[in-house]
Structures are given as structure tokens and as C-alpha cells.
FIZASE-194510 format. One record per residue: residue number from 1; residue in three letters; x, y, z of N, C-alpha, C, O in turn. Coordinates in steps of 0.05 Angstrom, whole numbers. Layout:
N
REC    k    r     n.X     n.Y     n.Z    ca.X    ca.Y    ca.Z     c.X     c.Y     c.Z     o.X     o.Y     o.Z
REC  NUM  Ala       X       Y       Z       X       Y       Z       X       Y       Z       X       Y       Z
...
// end
This chain:
260
REC    k    r     n.X     n.Y     n.Z    ca.X    ca.Y    ca.Z     c.X     c.Y     c.Z     o.X     o.Y     o.Z
REC    1  Unk      27   -2281      68      31   -2300      83      59   -2300      99      79   -2296      86
REC    2  Unk      63   -2304     125      90   -2304     134     104   -2334     127      92   -2356     127
REC    3  Unk     126   -2331     123     141   -2361     114     152   -2371     139     174   -2364     145
REC    4  Unk     139   -2387     154     147   -2402     173     166   -2424     160     156   -2438     142
REC    5  Unk     194   -2426     168     209   -2445     156     208   -2470     173     198   -2471     196
REC    6  Unk     220   -2493     159     227   -2518     176     254   -2521     172     265   -2514     151
REC    7  Unk     267   -2533     194     297   -2544     194     301   -2566     179     324   -2572     172
REC    8  Unk     275   -2584     170     278   -2603     153     289   -2601     128     278   -2585     112
REC    9  Unk     312   -2616     120     323   -2609      94     343   -2587      91     356   -2582      71
REC   10  Unk     344   -2573     114     370   -2552     114     396   -2566     116     399   -2589     124
REC   11  Unk     417   -2549     109     444   -2558     110     458   -2539     129     461   -2516     123
REC   12  Unk     466   -2551     155     480   -2535     176     509   -2541     179     518   -2563     174
REC   13  Unk     523   -2520     189     546   -2523     198     548   -2512     231     541   -2490     239
REC   14  Unk     560   -2532     246     561   -2527     275     587   -2528     287     597   -2550     288
REC   15  Unk     600   -2507     296     626   -2507     309     624   -2514     338     605   -2507     352
REC   16  Unk     648   -2531     348     644   -2536     375     628   -2560     379     619   -2566     402
REC   17  Unk     622   -2577     352     595   -2593     353     599   -2617     366     580   -2632     368
REC   18  Unk     623   -2624     375     629   -2653     387     621   -2654     420     622   -2674     433
REC   19  Unk     614   -2626     429     610   -2630     461     590   -2607     466     585   -2590     449
REC   20  Unk     578   -2609     493     561   -2587     502     539   -2576     487     523   -2591     477
REC   21  Unk     537   -2553     483     517   -2537     469     516   -2548     436     496   -2556     425
REC   22  Unk     540   -2547     425     544   -2554     398     536   -2583     394     524   -2590     373
REC   23  Unk     542   -2600     413     533   -2629     406     501   -2633     407     489   -2648     391
REC   24  Unk     490   -2620     424     461   -2619     429     448   -2608     402     428   -2619     391
REC   25  Unk     459   -2587     392     449   -2574     368     452   -2594     344     432   -2599     332
REC   26  Unk     479   -2606     337     480   -2626     322     459   -2648     322     447   -2655     302
REC   27  Unk     456   -2659     344     437   -2681     347     410   -2675     343     396   -2691     331
REC   28  Unk     402   -2651     354     373   -2642     346     370   -2636     317     350   -2645     306
REC   29  Unk     387   -2622     303     383   -2616     274     381   -2641     256     364   -2642     239
REC   30  Unk     399   -2661     261     397   -2687     249     372   -2700     254     360   -2713     236
REC   31  Unk     362   -2696     280     340   -2710     289     314   -2701     273     295   -2716     267
REC   32  Unk     316   -2675     267     293   -2659     257     294   -2659     226     276   -2647     214
REC   33  Unk     312   -2673     213     316   -2679     185     334   -2660     169     332   -2657     145
REC   34  Unk     353   -2647     184     373   -2628     173     394   -2647     167     394   -2670     177
REC   35  Unk     414   -2638     149     438   -2649     146     459   -2630     160     454   -2606     161
REC   36  Unk     482   -2642     171     498   -2624     187     525   -2632     184     532   -2656     182
REC   37  Unk     542   -2612     184     571   -2615     185     581   -2607     211     578   -2584     219
REC   38  Unk     592   -2626     226     602   -2622     254     634   -2614     252     652   -2630     247
REC   39  Unk     639   -2584     256     662   -2579     259     671   -2581     289     656   -2576     308
REC   40  Unk     697   -2588     291     710   -2590     316     742   -2599     318     752   -2613     300
REC   41  Unk     753   -2592     337     785   -2601     336     787   -2626     330     770   -2642     339
REC   42  Unk     808   -2634     313     818   -2662     308     815   -2681     334     805   -2703     334
REC   43  Unk     824   -2668     354     827   -2685     381     800   -2687     394     800   -2697     417
REC   44  Unk     778   -2679     384     751   -2680     395     737   -2711     385     743   -2723     364
REC   45  Unk     720   -2717     404     704   -2741     392     689   -2738     367     673   -2756     361
REC   46  Unk     692   -2718     352     672   -2712     329     670   -2734     307     649   -2740     295
REC   47  Unk     693   -2744     302     693   -2769     283     672   -2790     290     655   -2796     274
REC   48  Unk     674   -2802     314     653   -2818     325     629   -2809     326     611   -2824     317
REC   49  Unk     623   -2788     336     594   -2775     339     583   -2774     311     562   -2785     308
REC   50  Unk     596   -2762     291     588   -2764     262     580   -2791     253     559   -2796     241
REC   51  Unk     597   -2809     258     593   -2840     249     568   -2848     264     553   -2862     250
REC   52  Unk     558   -2842     289     538   -2853     305     515   -2838     294     493   -2849     296
REC   53  Unk     517   -2815     282     492   -2798     270     485   -2807     242     463   -2801     233
REC   54  Unk     502   -2820     229     497   -2832     201     503   -2816     180     522   -2800     182
REC   55  Unk     489   -2817     159     495   -2805     132     489   -2779     133     502   -2766     117
REC   56  Unk     471   -2765     148     466   -2739     145     483   -2722     164     476   -2699     169
REC   57  Unk     506   -2732     175     525   -2719     190     552   -2725     178     557   -2748     171
REC   58  Unk     569   -2707     177     596   -2707     168     613   -2689     187     605   -2668     197
REC   59  Unk     638   -2702     191     656   -2689     212     679   -2673     194     692   -2683     176
REC   60  Unk     681   -2645     202     703   -2629     194     723   -2622     214     718   -2605     230
REC   61  Unk     747   -2636     213     766   -2627     237     779   -2598     232     794   -2593     213
REC   62  Unk     772   -2580     248     784   -2555     244     787   -2536     269     775   -2541     290
REC   63  Unk     804   -2514     265     807   -2495     291     793   -2474     279     800   -2465     256
REC   64  Unk     775   -2464     292     757   -2435     284     777   -2414     280     771   -2397     263
REC   65  Unk     798   -2413     292     818   -2389     285     831   -2391     257     842   -2371     247
REC   66  Unk     832   -2413     245     845   -2418     220     829   -2413     196     811   -2429     190
REC   67  Unk     834   -2393     180     823   -2387     154     822   -2411     137     801   -2418     128
REC   68  Unk     841   -2421     133     846   -2448     119     830   -2469     127     816   -2480     110
REC   69  Unk     828   -2476     153     817   -2499     163     785   -2498     159     772   -2517     150
REC   70  Unk     774   -2474     167     749   -2468     164     737   -2467     134     715   -2473     128
REC   71  Unk     757   -2458     120     752   -2457      88     748   -2488      79     730   -2497      65
REC   72  Unk     766   -2502      90     764   -2528      82     739   -2545      90     729   -2563      76
REC   73  Unk     731   -2537     115     705   -2547     127     682   -2538     109     663   -2554     108
REC   74  Unk     681   -2515      95     659   -2503      81     659   -2519      53     639   -2525      40
REC   75  Unk     686   -2524      46     686   -2538      23     677   -2564      19     667   -2574      -2
REC   76  Unk     681   -2579      45     672   -2606      54     639   -2605      55     624   -2623      47
REC   77  Unk     632   -2585      64     600   -2579      69     586   -2577      41     565   -2589      36
REC   78  Unk     600   -2562      25     591   -2558      -6     593   -2586     -20     574   -2594     -33
REC   79  Unk     613   -2599     -18     620   -2629     -30     598   -2647     -19     583   -2658     -35
REC   80  Unk     596   -2652       8     578   -2670      17     548   -2665      11     533   -2681       0
REC   81  Unk     541   -2637      21     512   -2635      21     502   -2610      -1     478   -2603      -2
REC   82  Unk     521   -2600     -16     513   -2582     -36     511   -2549     -33     514   -2532     -50
REC   83  Unk     508   -2547      -4     504   -2516       4     505   -2513      28     509   -2533      42
REC   84  Unk     502   -2488      39     499   -2482      68     478   -2463      74     478   -2441      65
REC   85  Unk     456   -2472      93     433   -2453      99     434   -2446     130     416   -2431     138
REC   86  Unk     452   -2455     149     451   -2452     174     480   -2453     185     494   -2472     177
REC   87  Unk     490   -2433     202     519   -2435     213     509   -2431     240     494   -2413     245
REC   88  Unk     519   -2451     261     515   -2442     291     543   -2444     301     556   -2465     300
REC   89  Unk     553   -2422     312     579   -2417     328     574   -2426     358     559   -2414     374
REC   90  Unk     588   -2447     364     585   -2457     390     614   -2463     404     618   -2468     428
REC   91  Unk     631   -2462     387     664   -2466     392     673   -2444     413     669   -2420     408
REC   92  Unk     683   -2451     436     693   -2431     455     708   -2438     480     701   -2459     491
REC   93  Unk     725   -2426     490     741   -2435     511     734   -2415     536     726   -2392     530
REC   94  Unk     737   -2419     558     737   -2402     584     762   -2403     604     776   -2423     608
REC   95  Unk     764   -2379     614     784   -2381     636     776   -2364     660     758   -2347     657
REC   96  Unk     786   -2366     683     780   -2348     704     806   -2340     718     818   -2356     731
REC   97  Unk     813   -2316     714     838   -2303     719     833   -2275     727     819   -2261     714
REC   98  Unk     845   -2267     752     836   -2234     761     856   -2223     745     878   -2234     739
REC   99  Unk     849   -2198     737     864   -2177     725     891   -2171     739     911   -2169     726
REC  100  Unk     890   -2170     767     914   -2173     784     905   -2183     806     884   -2175     816
REC  101  Unk     921   -2202     817     917   -2216     844     936   -2204     860     959   -2212     855
REC  102  Unk     933   -2186     880     951   -2177     900     958   -2198     917     982   -2197     924
REC  103  Unk     944   -2216     925     954   -2237     945     975   -2253     934     992   -2261     950
REC  104  Unk     976   -2257     911     999   -2274     896    1016   -2254     878    1032   -2263     862
REC  105  Unk    1013   -2231     882    1026   -2211     863    1031   -2220     836    1053   -2221     825
REC  106  Unk    1004   -2228     824    1004   -2241     792     989   -2226     776     966   -2222     781
REC  107  Unk    1000   -2217     759     984   -2201     737     973   -2220     715     987   -2238     706
REC  108  Unk     948   -2216     706     936   -2230     682     958   -2232     659     969   -2212     650
REC  109  Unk     963   -2258     652     981   -2259     629     967   -2248     605     943   -2252     601
REC  110  Unk     982   -2234     589     970   -2222     564     961   -2243     541     944   -2239     524
REC  111  Unk     977   -2267     543     974   -2289     524     949   -2300     531     935   -2305     512
REC  112  Unk     938   -2304     555     918   -2320     563     894   -2300     551     875   -2311     539
REC  113  Unk     895   -2275     554     871   -2258     548     867   -2259     516     845   -2263     506
REC  114  Unk     892   -2255     501     890   -2259     475     882   -2285     463     870   -2285     442
REC  115  Unk     887   -2304     473     878   -2333     467     847   -2333     471     833   -2339     452
REC  116  Unk     837   -2327     490     808   -2325     496     793   -2309     475     772   -2318     467
REC  117  Unk     802   -2283     463     793   -2269     450     795   -2278     421     779   -2272     404
REC  118  Unk     819   -2292     418     822   -2302     391     800   -2326     385     786   -2327     365
REC  119  Unk     800   -2344     402     780   -2366     396     751   -2359     398     735   -2366     381
REC  120  Unk     746   -2345     420     716   -2339     422     709   -2317     404     689   -2323     390
REC  121  Unk     718   -2296     399     713   -2274     381     720   -2275     355     703   -2276     337
REC  122  Unk     746   -2276     350     758   -2273     325     751   -2298     309     748   -2298     284
REC  123  Unk     749   -2323     325     743   -2350     314     713   -2350     305     708   -2360     283
REC  124  Unk     696   -2339     319     668   -2333     312     664   -2317     284     649   -2324     266
REC  125  Unk     681   -2295     287     679   -2278     260     690   -2292     237     680   -2290     214
REC  126  Unk     710   -2307     243     723   -2320     218     703   -2342     206     702   -2346     181
REC  127  Unk     688   -2354     222     667   -2370     215     642   -2359     201     629   -2369     183
REC  128  Unk     637   -2338     213     616   -2321     197     619   -2310     173     601   -2309     157
REC  129  Unk     644   -2300     169     649   -2282     142     652   -2306     122     641   -2304     101
REC  130  Unk     666   -2328     127     668   -2347     108     642   -2364     102     637   -2372      80
REC  131  Unk     628   -2369     122     598   -2378     118     579   -2359      99     565   -2367      80
REC  132  Unk     582   -2335     107     565   -2313      89     568   -2316      58     550   -2313      41
REC  133  Unk     598   -2323      55     606   -2326      21     590   -2348      10     577   -2346     -11
REC  134  Unk     590   -2373      27     576   -2396      15     546   -2393      12     533   -2400      -8
REC  135  Unk     536   -2382      35     505   -2379      38     496   -2360      16     475   -2364       4
REC  136  Unk     511   -2338       8     500   -2319     -10     497   -2334     -36     484   -2323     -54
REC  137  Unk     505   -2356     -41     501   -2372     -68     476   -2386     -67     467   -2396     -88
REC  138  Unk     463   -2387     -46     435   -2400     -47     415   -2384     -59     416   -2360     -59
REC  139  Unk     395   -2400     -72     373   -2389     -84     353   -2376     -66     339   -2392     -53
REC  140  Unk     348   -2352     -62     331   -2341     -42     300   -2352     -41     289   -2358     -62
REC  141  Unk     290   -2355     -20     264   -2366     -13     241   -2341     -27     250   -2321     -38
REC  142  Unk     218   -2343     -25     200   -2322     -34     202   -2298     -15     196   -2275     -22
REC  143  Unk     212   -2302       9     214   -2279      26     241   -2263      21     243   -2240      30
REC  144  Unk     261   -2276       5     286   -2265       3     308   -2278      18     331   -2270      15
REC  145  Unk     300   -2301      37     319   -2310      54     338   -2329      44     330   -2347      29
REC  146  Unk     363   -2327      49     382   -2344      38     397   -2358      62     411   -2378      57
REC  147  Unk     395   -2351      86     410   -2368     110     411   -2352     136     404   -2329     139
REC  148  Unk     419   -2366     153     420   -2358     183     444   -2361     197     451   -2385     197
REC  149  Unk     460   -2346     211     479   -2347     227     473   -2346     258     463   -2325     266
REC  150  Unk     477   -2363     274     472   -2365     304     496   -2365     319     512   -2384     318
REC  151  Unk     500   -2345     333     529   -2343     352     519   -2352     378     495   -2357     383
REC  152  Unk     540   -2355     396     536   -2361     423     553   -2336     438     576   -2331     434
REC  153  Unk     539   -2324     453     550   -2304     473     548   -2316     500     554   -2339     504
REC  154  Unk     538   -2300     521     536   -2311     547     533   -2287     563     543   -2266     556
REC  155  Unk     517   -2291     588     506   -2270     602     531   -2256     613     531   -2232     619
REC  156  Unk     553   -2273     615     578   -2261     622     583   -2232     605     596   -2213     615
REC  157  Unk     573   -2233     581     577   -2208     565     564   -2181     580     572   -2158     578
REC  158  Unk     544   -2189     595     530   -2164     609     537   -2165     641     540   -2142     651
REC  159  Unk     539   -2184     655     545   -2187     681     569   -2203     686     566   -2222     702
REC  160  Unk     593   -2200     676     615   -2214     678     625   -2215     710     626   -2194     724
REC  161  Unk     633   -2239     718     642   -2243     746     671   -2237     747     685   -2234     727
REC  162  Unk     681   -2236     775     706   -2238     784     722   -2258     767     717   -2282     767
REC  163  Unk     740   -2247     754     758   -2269     742     751   -2274     710     764   -2290     696
REC  164  Unk     733   -2259     701     719   -2262     675     727   -2239     654     714   -2234     634
REC  165  Unk     747   -2227     661     756   -2202     644     756   -2210     616     743   -2197     600
REC  166  Unk     772   -2231     607     778   -2240     580     753   -2256     569     746   -2253     546
REC  167  Unk     741   -2273     584     714   -2285     576     692   -2267     566     679   -2268     545
REC  168  Unk     689   -2248     587     668   -2227     582     672   -2206     560     655   -2196     546
REC  169  Unk     699   -2202     558     710   -2185     532     700   -2197     505     686   -2185     488
REC  170  Unk     710   -2226     505     702   -2238     481     673   -2241     476     664   -2238     453
REC  171  Unk     657   -2247     497     627   -2252     491     616   -2227     486     598   -2226     470
REC  172  Unk     624   -2201     500     618   -2178     500     618   -2170     466     599   -2161     453
REC  173  Unk     645   -2178     455     648   -2169     428     631   -2185     410     625   -2174     389
REC  174  Unk     621   -2209     415     601   -2221     397     574   -2209     398     559   -2209     379
REC  175  Unk     568   -2199     424     544   -2183     425     543   -2157     408     523   -2147     397
REC  176  Unk     568   -2146     410     572   -2119     399     569   -2122     367     558   -2104     355
REC  177  Unk     578   -2143     354     584   -2148     322     556   -2159     315     553   -2162     290
REC  178  Unk     534   -2167     331     513   -2179     322     496   -2164     304     485   -2175     285
REC  179  Unk     492   -2140     309     477   -2118     290     487   -2109     267     475   -2109     246
REC  180  Unk     513   -2101     270     529   -2094     248     532   -2116     226     530   -2111     202
REC  181  Unk     537   -2140     237     539   -2158     215     509   -2166     206     505   -2171     182
REC  182  Unk     489   -2166     223     463   -2171     209     456   -2149     188     443   -2155     168
REC  183  Unk     466   -2122     195     461   -2102     173     477   -2110     146     465   -2112     124
REC  184  Unk     503   -2114     149     521   -2124     131     507   -2144     111     508   -2141      87
REC  185  Unk     495   -2162     122     487   -2185     106     458   -2184     100     449   -2202      86
REC  186  Unk     443   -2166     111     412   -2162     106     410   -2162      73     395   -2179      63
REC  187  Unk     425   -2146      58     419   -2144      31     421   -2171      18     409   -2175      -4
REC  188  Unk     434   -2190      29     440   -2217      19     415   -2237      30     415   -2261      22
REC  189  Unk     399   -2228      45     379   -2243      58     392   -2265      76     383   -2289      77
REC  190  Unk     413   -2255      90     422   -2276     110     422   -2262     137     433   -2240     140
REC  191  Unk     408   -2274     158     402   -2264     185     425   -2273     202     439   -2293     197
REC  192  Unk     429   -2254     225     451   -2258     243     433   -2257     273     420   -2238     280
REC  193  Unk     436   -2279     286     423   -2277     318     444   -2288     337     457   -2308     331
REC  194  Unk     447   -2277     356     463   -2287     382     446   -2294     405     428   -2279     412
REC  195  Unk     452   -2320     416     443   -2332     436     459   -2326     463     482   -2334     463
REC  196  Unk     451   -2314     485     467   -2307     507     460   -2330     527     444   -2323     545
REC  197  Unk     469   -2353     528     460   -2373     552     468   -2364     579     487   -2349     582
REC  198  Unk     452   -2373     600     459   -2370     626     480   -2392     637     502   -2397     626
REC  199  Unk     472   -2405     658     486   -2428     670     478   -2452     658     456   -2461     665
REC  200  Unk     493   -2467     639     482   -2490     628     500   -2514     633     524   -2511     637
REC  201  Unk     488   -2539     633     503   -2563     642     521   -2573     619     514   -2592     605
REC  202  Unk     545   -2560     616     561   -2565     592     587   -2573     607     591   -2568     631
REC  203  Unk     607   -2588     589     633   -2588     598     650   -2569     611     668   -2577     625
REC  204  Unk     643   -2543     607     652   -2521     619     650   -2519     649     666   -2509     664
REC  205  Unk     626   -2531     655     614   -2533     683     618   -2559     697     621   -2562     722
REC  206  Unk     617   -2582     674     617   -2609     685     641   -2616     703     639   -2637     716
REC  207  Unk     664   -2601     705     686   -2605     719     684   -2596     748     700   -2603     765
REC  208  Unk     663   -2578     752     656   -2570     782     643   -2595     798     628   -2612     788
REC  209  Unk     651   -2594     824     636   -2612     845     607   -2610     842     596   -2588     836
REC  210  Unk     591   -2634     847     562   -2628     844     549   -2611     861     529   -2599     853
REC  211  Unk     559   -2607     886     549   -2585     909     553   -2556     894     535   -2539     892
REC  212  Unk     574   -2554     884     577   -2525     869     556   -2521     844     546   -2500     838
REC  213  Unk     551   -2545     831     532   -2543     807     508   -2541     816     492   -2530     801
REC  214  Unk     500   -2552     842     473   -2547     852     468   -2520     865     446   -2508     863
REC  215  Unk     489   -2510     877     490   -2483     882     482   -2463     861     465   -2446     864
REC  216  Unk     499   -2468     838     497   -2452     816     469   -2448     805     460   -2427     797
REC  217  Unk     454   -2476     805     431   -2481     793     409   -2463     808     390   -2453     796
REC  218  Unk     415   -2462     839     396   -2450     854     398   -2417     853     381   -2402     864
REC  219  Unk     417   -2410     840     417   -2382     832     394   -2367     811     385   -2344     809
REC  220  Unk     390   -2392     798     371   -2383     776     340   -2378     785     329   -2396     797
REC  221  Unk     328   -2357     779     301   -2350     790     281   -2374     781     269   -2387     798
REC  222  Unk     279   -2378     758     263   -2402     748     264   -2405     720     262   -2388     703
REC  223  Unk     269   -2433     716     270   -2457     728     298   -2456     747     319   -2448     736
REC  224  Unk     297   -2463     773     320   -2457     788     339   -2484     785     340   -2500     803
REC  225  Unk     352   -2486     766     370   -2510     754     388   -2496     734     386   -2472     728
REC  226  Unk     408   -2515     725     424   -2508     707     409   -2515     679     394   -2534     675
REC  227  Unk     414   -2498     663     401   -2502     634     407   -2529     621     429   -2539     627
REC  228  Unk     393   -2541     606     401   -2566     591     409   -2559     561     395   -2543     548
REC  229  Unk     432   -2570     550     438   -2566     525     416   -2566     505     416   -2551     486
REC  230  Unk     396   -2585     509     374   -2590     492     358   -2564     485     350   -2558     462
REC  231  Unk     356   -2547     514     342   -2524     508     357   -2501     490     344   -2485     475
REC  232  Unk     381   -2501     492     398   -2486     475     389   -2497     442     381   -2482     424
REC  233  Unk     392   -2518     440     387   -2535     412     356   -2524     401     350   -2515     379
REC  234  Unk     340   -2530     423     311   -2521     412     309   -2494     403     296   -2488     383
REC  235  Unk     323   -2473     418     324   -2445     411     335   -2438     384     325   -2421     368
REC  236  Unk     360   -2458     378     369   -2454     350     345   -2459     325     341   -2445     306
REC  237  Unk     332   -2482     333     315   -2489     315     292   -2467     311     283   -2460     289
REC  238  Unk     282   -2458     335     261   -2439     337     271   -2416     319     258   -2409     300
REC  239  Unk     293   -2404     324     309   -2383     309     307   -2388     276     300   -2371     259
REC  240  Unk     316   -2414     272     318   -2421     243     289   -2419     231     287   -2413     207
REC  241  Unk     267   -2424     243     239   -2427     236     223   -2401     234     202   -2399     223
REC  242  Unk     237   -2380     248     222   -2356     246     237   -2334     236     254   -2323     251
REC  243  Unk     233   -2326     210     246   -2306     198     250   -2279     204     265   -2264     193
REC  244  Unk     234   -2273     225     230   -2244     233     252   -2239     252     257   -2215     258
REC  245  Unk     265   -2260     264     284   -2254     285     312   -2251     271     323   -2269     258
REC  246  Unk     323   -2222     276     347   -2218     262     356   -2194     278     342   -2176     286
REC  247  Unk     388   -2198     281     402   -2174     292     401   -2172     323     411   -2154     336
REC  248  Unk     387   -2194     333     379   -2196     362     395   -2211     381     403   -2233     373
REC  249  Unk     401   -2205     407     415   -2224     424     391   -2234     444     376   -2220     458
REC  250  Unk     391   -2259     442     371   -2274     462     381   -2284     486     397   -2303     485
REC  251  Unk     374   -2274     509     382   -2284     532     366   -2313     541     341   -2313     542
REC  252  Unk     380   -2335     545     369   -2360     551     378   -2367     580     397   -2382     584
REC  253  Unk     362   -2356     600     378   -2356     626     359   -2363     653     369   -2368     675
REC  254  Unk     336   -2364     647     314   -2367     671     316   -2346     690     314   -2349     715
REC  255  Unk     319   -2321     677     318   -2297     688     341   -2292     706     339   -2274     723
REC  256  Unk     363   -2306     702     388   -2304     722     400   -2274     711     401   -2266     688
REC  257  Unk     410   -2261     736     428   -2238     734     456   -2244     751     456   -2242     776
REC  258  Unk     474   -2250     739     496   -2259     754     507   -2238     775     504   -2214     772
REC  259  Unk     519   -2249     797     529   -2230     821     558   -2228     815     568   -2243     798
REC  260  Unk     571   -2210     829     600   -2210     826     616   -2235     833     641   -2236     830
// end
């Protein structure tokens, strides 16, 4: 009999958990009976959110690019909740800069490119590698399952727009490492799956004027609107519950294909 799992009782770590897709994921997991460590920057509203969500949520202030800080967050996870079953990587940054802007005679700063790669790609890998060690200590279920890592890429990994060289490269890297890491961790019973969201109503887009947001929503074939963070969180739950999904990148985009 197939082992359809439940998120009830799972222990999760969610990076970027204080806003956007991460926040929606934290809230849904707690609501569904999981215990969650919300990892975000010390400057984020994470402390407040964890307090509001009650005893099944703890806040871990950390920068995903720091091995030490992520290590501390995992130690907190083990101390508070005893183990780790699910890691969701939502921490990320975005910029829009052309490779070379001839009108302004401005070349893309290397530091800007490196920062985006470091947070989005290296930060994601840092969290995966350290989470895997803790998950590997879990007692396997009858299916041999010990844990799941969910990463966040973007449709920009496939159809990056003008000005998205750094962002697309970082998200393309996440897509590219999904299968090899799933293969690395398969003997341990740890799955690795990546979600590639389309246009979602998150803080990254919230700064745009409403008419621009409406215009963006109309580019989506169906449903013709921006995605809701709850829909991302719902997919995280579905992936946690279905043990056969592994080594895959799932587009969550309403059939959107980005134009230049």
C-alpha cells in the first residue's frame, strides 16, 4: 500500500519564513499540525510572527549564507522539537540590472551579481547540506522515508527577462542541482523537490504600482492573476504528503511563459 504521508506532527524548517511564500508556508504547516522553525534575518518580523503562531513555532534568526548561523538554527530545531522532517528554502533576493546599459554606459556590478548568487544559490545549498545531516538521523518509515527538502526556483530559471541575468542564473542553479542532490540523498531516504513559481503576490512584487501588478496578472493564461502565497504553501504540503515526487522541478505558474 502506498504510504501517503501527513504533515501533521512533522517538524519543519522554513527559510525566509517571515514574509511572502515562506510566511504562507509557515502558517499553513502550523495550521495543519506541524511544528515549525521559522528562519529569517534578525531584522525581519520573525520574532513577532512566531509569537503569534504559538508554541508550535520557534524563530531562528539567521542569514542563510552563514554556515554557523544555519547550524545554530538546526541546533535550535533539534532542541525545541527533537528532529527535522522537512526543510523549505524560501529565502531569496532579486535585482533587475542589465548586463551592459549602453544608454548610461553602465556595466553590471560584479558584486551585485555575486550577492544574488550567494544568497539564492549558495544559501539554498548551505541550508540543504546542513539539513540533510540532521534529517539523516531520523528513523525511516516503512517506505524508507526520512525527510524532504523543498527549494524555491522561479520561472526566471527558464525564461529570464531583460535585467534578470543574476536572478535567472541563481534560480537556474537551484534547478540544476535538484536532481544531483536528490541522487546524493536517495540512499538516506531524503527527497529533494524544487518549486518554480510564476508571478506571485509577494513583497518582491508588492512594491510595484497596482496597475503594473494587474498588468502582470493579465499575462498569466489561467487563472489570469498573480499567484497567492497560499497556493505555494498548499503545494509544499502536497509534496510532503506524496512520497513519489522526487528530483523534480514543478512549475506553479498558471501556464505562464515569460516574455523578454
